[in-house]
Structures are given as structure tokens and as C-alpha cells.
C-alpha positions as CSV (number, residue, x, y, z in Angstrom):
1,M,-0.2,0.2,0.2
2,A,1.4,3.4,-0.5
3,S,2.0,5.4,2.1
4,L,0.6,8.9,2.6
5,G,2.8,12.0,2.1
6,K,3.2,15.5,1.4
7,V,3.6,16.8,-2.6
8,G,6.2,19.1,-2.4
9,S,7.5,20.8,0.6
10,A,6.0,24.0,2.2
11,A,7.8,27.3,2.2
12,T,10.0,28.3,5.4
13,I,10.5,31.3,7.2
14,N,14.1,31.2,6.2
15,D,12.7,31.0,2.4
16,V,11.0,34.3,2.9
17,A,13.8,35.9,4.1
18,D,16.6,34.4,1.6
19,R,14.4,35.8,-1.0
20,S,13.3,39.0,0.1
21,G,16.8,40.0,1.4
22,V,16.2,40.4,4.8
23,S,17.0,38.5,8.0
24,I,14.4,36.1,9.5
25,K,13.5,39.0,12.5
26,T,12.5,41.4,10.3
27,V,9.9,38.5,7.9
28,S,8.6,37.8,11.7
29,R,8.1,41.7,12.5
30,V,6.2,41.7,9.2
31,I,4.1,38.9,10.0
32,N,3.2,40.0,13.0
33,Q,2.4,43.6,12.4
34,E,5.3,45.1,14.0
35,A,6.3,48.8,13.9
36,G,9.8,50.0,12.9
37,V,10.0,48.2,9.6
38,H,10.5,50.4,6.2
39,P,7.1,50.3,4.4
40,L,9.2,49.3,1.0
41,T,10.6,46.7,2.7
42,R,7.2,45.6,4.5
43,E,5.8,45.3,0.7
44,R,8.7,43.5,-0.4
45,V,8.2,40.7,2.1
46,L,4.5,40.6,2.1
47,K,4.8,40.1,-1.6
48,V,7.4,37.3,-1.3
49,V,4.7,35.7,1.1
50,A,2.5,35.9,-1.3
51,E,4.5,34.3,-3.8
52,L,5.3,31.4,-1.7
53,K,2.2,31.1,-0.5
54,Y,3.6,30.9,3.1
55,R,1.7,30.4,5.8
56,P,3.6,30.3,9.3
57,K,2.3,27.6,12.0
58,L,1.0,28.7,15.2
59,S,3.1,26.7,17.2
60,A,6.2,28.2,15.9
61,R,4.9,31.5,15.7
62,S,4.3,31.1,19.5
63,L,7.5,29.8,20.2
64,A,9.3,32.2,18.3
65,G,7.5,35.4,20.0
66,A,6.0,33.8,23.1
67,R,2.4,34.1,21.6
68,S,-0.2,31.9,20.9
69,F,-1.8,34.0,18.5
70,L,-5.1,32.9,19.9
71,I,-7.4,36.0,21.7
72,G,-10.6,34.6,23.9
73,L,-13.9,36.2,24.3
74,L,-15.7,34.9,27.3
75,Y,-19.3,36.2,27.8
76,Y,-22.4,35.3,29.8
77,D,-25.3,37.1,28.2
78,P,-29.0,36.4,27.4
79,S,-29.0,38.1,24.5
80,A,-28.1,36.2,21.1
81,A,-27.7,39.5,19.0
82,F,-25.7,41.2,21.4
83,V,-22.7,38.4,21.1
84,G,-23.5,37.4,17.6
85,D,-22.5,40.8,16.6
86,V,-19.5,41.0,18.8
87,Q,-18.2,37.4,17.7
88,Q,-18.6,38.8,14.3
89,G,-16.5,41.8,14.6
90,A,-13.7,39.9,16.7
91,T,-13.6,37.2,14.6
92,L,-12.9,39.1,11.5
93,R,-10.6,41.5,13.0
94,C,-8.5,38.3,14.3
95,R,-8.4,36.6,10.5
96,E,-7.1,39.7,9.1
97,A,-3.9,39.9,12.1
98,G,-3.4,36.1,11.7
99,Y,-5.1,35.3,15.0
100,H,-7.8,32.8,16.1
101,L,-11.0,33.6,18.1
102,V,-11.9,31.3,20.7
103,V,-15.7,31.6,22.4
104,E,-16.2,30.4,25.7
105,S,-19.7,30.8,27.6
106,L,-19.5,31.0,31.3
107,H,-21.9,31.3,33.8
108,N,-21.8,35.0,35.6
109,D,-22.7,33.5,38.9
110,A,-21.0,30.4,39.1
111,P,-19.6,29.0,42.3
112,D,-15.9,28.4,40.8
113,L,-16.1,30.9,38.2
114,A,-12.3,31.8,38.9
115,Q,-11.3,28.4,38.8
116,Q,-12.9,28.0,35.0
117,V,-10.8,31.2,34.0
118,T,-7.6,29.7,35.1
119,R,-7.8,26.2,33.6
120,M,-9.0,28.0,30.4
121,V,-6.1,30.2,30.4
122,S,-4.1,27.3,30.9
123,A,-4.8,25.3,28.8
124,L,-5.0,27.8,25.5
125,Q,-2.2,30.4,26.9
126,P,-4.4,33.3,25.1
127,D,-2.8,36.6,23.8
128,G,-5.5,38.3,25.8
129,M,-9.3,38.3,26.7
130,I,-12.2,40.7,25.5
131,L,-14.4,40.2,28.7
132,T,-18.0,41.3,27.8
133,P,-21.0,42.5,30.1
134,P,-21.6,41.2,33.1
135,L,-18.1,39.3,33.1
136,C,-16.4,42.7,32.5
137,D,-17.6,43.6,36.1
138,N,-16.9,40.5,38.1
139,P,-13.8,40.8,40.6
140,A,-13.3,36.9,40.3
141,V,-12.7,37.1,36.6
142,L,-10.9,40.1,36.6
143,K,-8.6,38.8,39.5
144,A,-7.8,35.2,38.0
145,L,-6.8,37.3,34.6
146,R,-4.2,39.2,36.9
147,E,-2.8,36.7,38.6
148,N,-2.3,34.4,35.4
149,Q,-0.5,38.0,33.6
150,T,-3.3,37.2,30.6
151,P,-3.9,41.0,29.3
152,Y,-7.8,41.8,29.1
153,V,-9.9,44.5,27.3
154,L,-13.4,45.1,29.0
155,L,-16.5,45.7,26.8
156,S,-19.1,48.2,28.1
157,P,-17.9,48.5,32.3
158,A,-19.8,49.8,34.8
159,R,-16.8,52.3,35.1
160,N,-13.3,52.6,33.6
161,A,-10.6,51.5,35.6
162,K,-7.2,53.2,35.7
163,G,-4.7,51.5,33.7
164,I,-7.3,48.7,32.2
165,A,-8.4,48.8,28.6
166,S,-12.1,49.0,27.7
167,V,-14.3,49.7,24.8
168,R,-17.9,51.2,25.0
169,M,-20.2,53.3,24.0
170,D,-22.2,55.9,25.7
171,D,-25.3,54.3,27.0
172,A,-26.8,56.8,29.1
173,K,-26.1,59.4,26.3
174,A,-28.0,57.6,23.8
175,A,-30.8,57.0,26.2
176,E,-31.2,60.6,27.1
177,E,-31.5,60.8,23.2
178,I,-34.1,58.2,22.4
179,T,-36.2,60.1,25.2
180,N,-35.8,63.7,23.9
181,L,-37.1,61.9,20.6
182,L,-40.2,60.5,22.5
183,I,-40.7,63.7,24.3
184,S,-40.5,65.6,21.0
185,L,-43.2,63.7,19.3
186,G,-45.5,64.8,22.5
187,H,-45.2,61.9,24.7
188,E,-45.1,62.4,28.1
189,R,-46.4,59.5,30.0
190,I,-43.5,57.3,29.3
191,A,-42.9,54.0,30.6
192,F,-39.3,52.2,31.0
193,I,-38.1,48.8,30.9
194,K,-35.1,47.7,32.5
195,G,-32.6,45.2,32.2
196,P,-31.1,43.3,34.7
197,E,-29.2,44.3,37.8
198,D,-25.7,42.8,36.7
199,Q,-25.8,44.3,33.7
200,A,-24.1,47.8,33.9
201,A,-25.7,49.1,30.8
202,S,-29.4,48.2,32.7
203,G,-28.7,51.4,35.3
204,L,-27.0,53.5,32.7
205,R,-29.7,53.7,30.4
206,Y,-32.1,53.8,32.7
207,Q,-30.1,57.1,34.1
208,G,-30.5,58.7,30.5
209,F,-33.9,58.1,30.6
210,L,-34.3,59.8,33.9
211,R,-32.3,62.8,32.6
212,A,-34.4,63.4,29.8
213,M,-37.4,63.4,31.6
214,K,-36.0,65.7,34.5
215,A,-34.9,68.2,32.0
216,H,-38.5,68.4,30.5
217,R,-39.9,68.8,33.6
218,L,-41.9,65.7,33.3
219,S,-42.3,63.3,36.7
220,V,-41.5,59.7,36.3
221,D,-44.7,57.7,37.6
222,Q,-42.9,54.4,39.3
223,E,-45.7,52.4,38.1
224,F,-44.5,53.0,34.5
225,V,-41.0,51.5,35.6
226,C,-40.4,47.6,35.4
227,D,-38.0,45.4,35.6
228,G,-37.1,43.4,32.8
229,D,-33.9,41.1,32.1
230,F,-33.3,41.8,28.8
231,V,-35.0,38.9,27.0
232,F,-38.5,38.7,24.8
233,A,-40.6,37.3,27.7
234,S,-39.9,39.8,30.0
235,G,-40.8,42.6,27.6
236,V,-44.3,41.0,27.0
237,E,-44.8,40.4,30.6
238,A,-43.8,44.0,31.4
239,A,-46.2,45.3,28.6
240,H,-49.3,43.4,30.3
241,Q,-48.5,45.1,33.5
242,L,-48.4,48.5,32.0
243,L,-51.0,48.1,29.4
244,S,-53.4,47.0,32.0
245,R,-53.5,50.2,34.0
246,R,-56.7,52.7,33.6
247,V,-54.1,54.7,32.4
248,R,-51.6,53.9,30.2
249,P,-48.5,55.1,29.2
250,T,-48.6,56.5,25.1
251,A,-44.6,55.6,25.1
252,V,-42.9,52.6,26.1
253,F,-39.1,52.9,25.9
254,A,-37.3,49.3,26.4
255,G,-33.6,48.9,27.7
256,N,-33.0,46.6,24.7
257,D,-34.6,45.1,21.7
258,D,-35.4,41.6,22.6
259,M,-37.7,43.6,25.5
260,A,-39.0,46.1,22.8
261,L,-40.3,43.3,21.0
262,G,-42.4,41.5,23.9
263,V,-44.3,45.2,24.1
264,L,-44.9,45.3,20.6
265,A,-46.2,41.2,20.2
266,A,-48.2,42.0,23.7
267,A,-49.3,45.3,22.5
268,Q,-50.8,43.6,19.1
269,R,-52.5,41.1,21.1
270,L,-54.5,43.2,22.8
271,G,-55.2,45.0,19.9
272,L,-53.7,48.1,20.2
273,A,-52.0,50.1,17.0
274,V,-48.4,50.8,17.3
275,P,-47.7,53.9,16.7
276,G,-50.8,54.9,16.5
277,D,-52.2,53.7,20.3
278,L,-48.4,53.1,21.6
279,S,-45.4,54.0,20.3
280,I,-42.6,51.7,21.0
281,A,-38.6,52.1,21.1
282,G,-35.6,49.8,22.1
283,F,-32.0,49.8,21.9
284,D,-29.0,47.8,20.2
285,D,-30.7,47.7,16.8
286,S,-30.8,43.8,16.4
287,P,-31.5,42.1,13.1
288,A,-35.1,41.4,14.0
289,A,-35.8,45.5,14.9
290,S,-35.6,46.2,11.4
291,L,-37.6,42.7,10.4
292,V,-40.8,43.3,12.5
293,W,-43.8,45.5,11.6
294,P,-43.8,48.2,12.2
295,P,-40.0,48.2,12.1
296,L,-38.4,49.2,15.2
297,T,-37.2,52.8,16.6
298,T,-34.0,52.1,18.6
299,V,-30.3,52.9,19.3
300,R,-27.4,51.1,17.0
301,Q,-25.2,50.2,19.4
302,P,-21.7,49.9,17.6
303,K,-20.8,45.8,19.0
304,N,-19.0,44.8,16.2
305,A,-16.7,48.1,15.6
306,M,-16.1,47.7,19.5
307,A,-15.3,44.0,19.2
308,R,-12.6,45.0,16.7
309,V,-11.0,47.9,18.7
310,A,-10.6,45.7,21.5
311,V,-8.8,42.6,19.1
312,E,-6.4,45.8,17.8
313,M,-6.2,47.0,21.6
314,L,-5.1,43.4,22.6
315,I,-2.4,42.9,19.9
316,A,-0.9,46.2,20.2
317,A,-0.3,45.1,23.8
318,N,1.4,42.0,22.9
319,R,3.9,43.6,20.4
320,T,7.4,43.5,21.6
321,D,8.0,47.3,20.6
322,A,4.4,48.2,22.5
323,P,4.7,52.0,24.0
324,E,2.9,52.8,27.1
325,V,-0.7,53.7,26.6
326,A,-2.2,56.8,27.7
327,E,-5.3,56.9,30.0
328,D,-7.2,58.8,27.3
329,I,-6.4,56.4,24.8
330,L,-6.6,53.4,27.0
331,H,-10.9,54.1,27.3
332,R,-12.4,54.0,24.1
333,V,-15.6,55.3,23.5
334,L,-17.5,54.9,20.2
335,P,-20.2,56.7,18.8
336,H,-23.7,55.3,18.6
337,E,-26.6,56.1,16.6
338,L,-30.3,56.7,16.7
339,V,-32.3,54.7,14.3
340,V,-36.2,56.1,13.7
341,R,-38.3,53.6,12.3
342,D,-42.1,53.5,12.3
343,S,-42.9,51.8,15.9
344,T,-42.8,55.5,17.0
345,S,-45.2,58.6,16.0
346,R,-46.3,61.7,17.2
347,L,-49.1,61.8,19.9
348,K,-52.1,62.3,18.5
349,E,-54.1,64.0,20.7
350,K,-54.3,65.0,24.5
351,T,-56.1,62.6,27.1
352,N,-57.9,63.3,29.7
353,V,-55.2,62.7,32.2
354,Q,-52.9,65.1,32.5
355,S,-48.9,64.7,33.0
356,K,-47.4,65.5,36.1
357,R,-45.0,68.2,35.9
358,R,-42.6,69.1,38.5
């Protein structure tokens, strides 16, 4: 029986160096996207890499640069839309840079959470970790990574911490903007559905809602504030509470799109016209927000872009020539976008019940 073997031999880093007329170290720096290489030299090396179809082995690269070329993404989030967009952005940026993304789901309340993180880091030896909410605010996770000397970037943490990289959007400002939109449409009895307490974004979005209401001297009826957990079912439940009241809100702002979609479903089951009888707004701009009828007014969170920036920060931190990063650069805030669709409209007429002003 004929033995299985390779046809021809794969190009090595020595082949690339010889044909490019540079040292092996220079080839390595080009492949690892490190600074300090002349643009023309970089271009010449990359051309040879393409011609020889050179593909460095991860094991060899790790030994040469003490790197695994693996980046981890840790999440515990009931919203598949959020995790999906983050994973897509991180995966594409890793691929562009020659890295691989490893995605792991961890339960935020697991009693052995720190041990799980330690075992994962020991097995994978990642060059860094991206932490999504609420894991990014979990002391046990952060301590485990520090003790294992693993770099990490926090995605949308509750607050900035000195010396720790983070990427976020301004949740409070975005929530204030969407509340201002509803008020500009004539709505004064506006309900708000919160997210889970262990998610920093929940509190920030509620703060933005309160800020806008206060700025317009509109009181907040606590019976119009409901607890949710960022899933569809909690939006349905909250909607039934709000819409069964004698005096109903004319608009509902849900802390994320999944809950807003639950409100939309409940309103339609009750025979209410949206937005004629009830305006509804969400947050995140999930894929479903533009697919339902009427399509949902929401805030477009730059989840994909935040993940890409997080990967870039980890790659930069692992370069041998990485400079000290200033605090203002260490904490990145990316722009959001208010997306106005057909689920919100101007209040057609005033009701008999007057709004309470301060």
C-alpha cells in the first residue's frame, strides 16, 4: 500500500527571508504587524509571502514570539444578538491579523468561576481576553486573569478603571437621546423597562431616561417603570402590567430590542395599534428590529466595531515594541446612532389625564 505523504514542501520563514533579502527577524516583524519596518521593505516581504504561499504555523510563531496568536472572548448574556455581533467583529479582525478567536460561555454566578477562567487560560495560553457584560465587571474573573498575567479588554464595563483597557459607547447619552425623541413627539406618559441589575448598561440607560425626563420637567411615575432581564418574555410581561392599567403610557422605551419586541407582540395581541395607540422604542438595533412590523425605533450600538477595537488593543499590547498607552487612549468610546423607524410617531391627541410636571 502506498504511504500517504506531502506533495512538495511548504515554504519556510528562511525561504521568505532569503528571497526578500532581509533577516528572519524582519520577516517575523512584518508577519506580526510590528512597527519599525520600512514601508518598502514591508511591501517586499508581503509580496514574497504571497508568492511562496507562506503560512506560518501557530506553534512556531508561539515559540518564536512567546505568543499563542489566540484571543479569547468570554460572554454570559441572554441576548444572542449582542453576542453574535461582538463575535463577528472580533472574528473578522482576528482573521485579518493572523489570529484565531476562541469563544467561551461562562455563567456569571458560577461558584467556581475563577477556577474555570484559570483552567481555560492555562490550557489555551491566549494572548488576551475580551470580556463582555456582565463578566467584565465580575471581580473573580478579573482577579483570575491578573493572577495569570493575561491581558484583557473590557467591553462596556460599569466604569473605567485606571490602567485597564476598555471599549464602550455612551449608553446614558443614547438613552437620553431616544427619550428626547419620544418627548419631542408629544409623549409625556413614557414607561421604561429596565434590564437586569448585573448588567451595567441597565443602570446607565435608566439614568439617561431619567435625565431626559428631568430636563423636560416631566415626572416619572414609578408604576411606569418595570423590571426586565433583556429577554423577549420579560418585555411581554412588563407590557401586560403597563397596558392593563386604567391610565396607560402613550410610549414605552425598553432597555433593549428583545424586550421592546415583547412589548410590540403584547400590544398587538391586545388590539392596540403601534404607533397609533402606543409608540415603542428599543435599544441595540438587533437584526429583528428592522424585520418586524412596524420596524422598531432603536439605538444602533456599535457592537461589531467595539469588538474590532478590543482585538486591536490586545494585538498592540502584545507587540514587543508596544509603547506605554495614555489613559485617555486606553478607554475608547465609540459613537452610536439613533435609528428612527415606524414604531414611534407623534402623539395624535391629548388625553384627559394630564401629565405630572415638577
